[in-house]
Every structure is written in C-alpha cells, then in structure tokens.
N, C-alpha and C positions, 0 to 999 in steps of 0.2 A: 539500386533497382528494388531490392527487398523493402527498403524504407518506403519508397513510393507505392509499392503494392500494399503495404500495411496502411498507409494513409487512405488509399482507395477502399480497402476492406473496412476501415473504421467508418467511412461514410455509408457503407452498405449495412453494417451491423446496427442493431438497436442496443446501444450501451445503457439504455435507461437514463438514469441521472448521472452516470459516470461520464466524465469529460476527459478527453485526452487528445492532444494535437502537438505537432512540432512547433517550436518557436519560429517566428518569421526569419530571424537571422541565422538559425542553425538547425539543420535537419537532425543533428545528433543530440539536440537538447529538447526534450518534450516536457510539457507542463500538463497537469491534469488535476482533477479533483474527484473525490469519492464521498458521497453522502454517507453519514452514519447509518448503518442498516436499521430498518424498522425493528423495534423490539429489542435492540441491543442497547448497551449503556452509552453508545455513541449516537443514538438517534437524535436528529435535530441539528447535528453538527455537519460541517462540510470540511473535509480534510484535503489540503493541497499537497500534491505529490509532484516531485521532479524526477524525470527519468533521463539518464545520460546513457547514450548508446556507445559502446566501444567501437573503434575503427573497423574491427572484424565482425561486427554484428551481422548475422545472428549466430555466429559460431561461438561467441562469448556472451555470457549473460549481460543484460543491461544492468546499470546501477540505479536502483530506485531509492528515493529518500522522501520521508514525510517532511514537508515544510511547515505544517501546522503542528503545534505541540499536542501530544496525545499521551494519555496515561495508559500504557499498554506494555505487557511483559515482553513482547517480541519486537518492540520499537524503542530505540534508545532516545535519550533526551536530545541528541543531535539529529534524530530523524532516521538513523540507520535502521534497517529492517532485517530481522532474522527469519528467513523463510526459505525452505529447501529449493524451490524452483529458481531462486536468484543465486543459488550456490551450486551444490553438487548435482541437483536434479534438473538443471537447465538443459533444454534441448532446442535446437534450431527450429523444431516443429512448433514450438510455443510462439505466441505473438504478444505484442505489447498489450493488446486488449485482454488476453488471458492473464497477463501479469496483474493488470488492474482488477480483474475479477478475483484473482487469488488474494490480493491485498484487501479487497472488500470482505471476502469470506474470513480472512484472518481477524477482522474486527469482530465478527460474530463468534468465531471459534479460535481463541488464542491457544498457543501450544505451551503449556507449563513445563513440558519435558525438555524444551530447548529455549529457555528464556534468554533474552539479551539483558533484561533487568531482573535479576533473581529476587530482589526484594518485593517487586510487584507480583511475581509468580508465587512467592511464599504467602503474601497477603491474599492472593486469589484463592489459594487452596485452604488457607487456615481461617480467613475472615472475609468470606465472599461479600458480605453486606458492606463492610467498610471499603473494600476494593471497588464495588459497583458505585457506591456513593461518590468516591473520589474521582472515578472515571467520568461520571456524569457532571461533576463540578468542573473538571478540566474541559470537558466538551463545551459547557456553557461559557467558560472564560475565554477559551482560545479558538474554538471552532464555530 
C-alpha cells in the first residue's frame, strides 16, 4: 500500500531531472538516475541508482546503491553509500523521493567526517584541486 502511494506521490512531485520508478517485474526493486548537480564536480554526468526495498518497508531503510562508478568519499567502488538517512537516521516518514534528493545533495556536499573511502576524503581535505580533477575525469569516463 505504501509503495503504491509513493508511486502516486512521485507522479505528483516535480523531481526535476531526478528519475525514480519501480521496475516492471518487481515493486521492491526501483531504478533511478540523478544528474550531476550544476556547479559540482559531477556536473554533466548522470548517475544510475538502484533502490531495493526491504519486505517491511517503510519500517526498515531501503538499500540504495550507485550503479554508475563515481569518485566520491561517501560512495564505495561497489556503489555502497554511506549516508545517515539510510542507516541510523532512517524514519518511515521519509520517502524514496527524499532519499534521491539526499543522494543528490551528497554529490554537492560530501561528508569527510564519515567517509566510506578514506583515501578520497584525505585527498579532498589535503589536495582539493587533485580531488576535483579526478572526480571530473571519472564523471566524463563513467557518467
């Protein structure tokens, strides 16, 4: 019931260029994409995301993964994402659309205090220019 309500809400919202919808075969498997935010090192790229809903959604957080490679301290090479709302700060009041918005803002505002890839976080804080250049190159190559 909740999943169907979110599908309806998504049709009403204006997600801008963010895309999100359940797959035809499975209401618990959603596919989406997030454009690289303007002015960020990811601008010009489009990043595919997969969201898997647990059987007891919305009482348990969905599992979101980046399917497009991205050079980001909070996103692993496998696409795992380190963001509080998918872990301890999840609330049934949140929606999948809000998850996508949070992922989009993570691209603009990475969190060096809680990195999934410490080497990228270190580079970000110590050599921002090299970090930004690498992130732009990856965006051109993969996104």
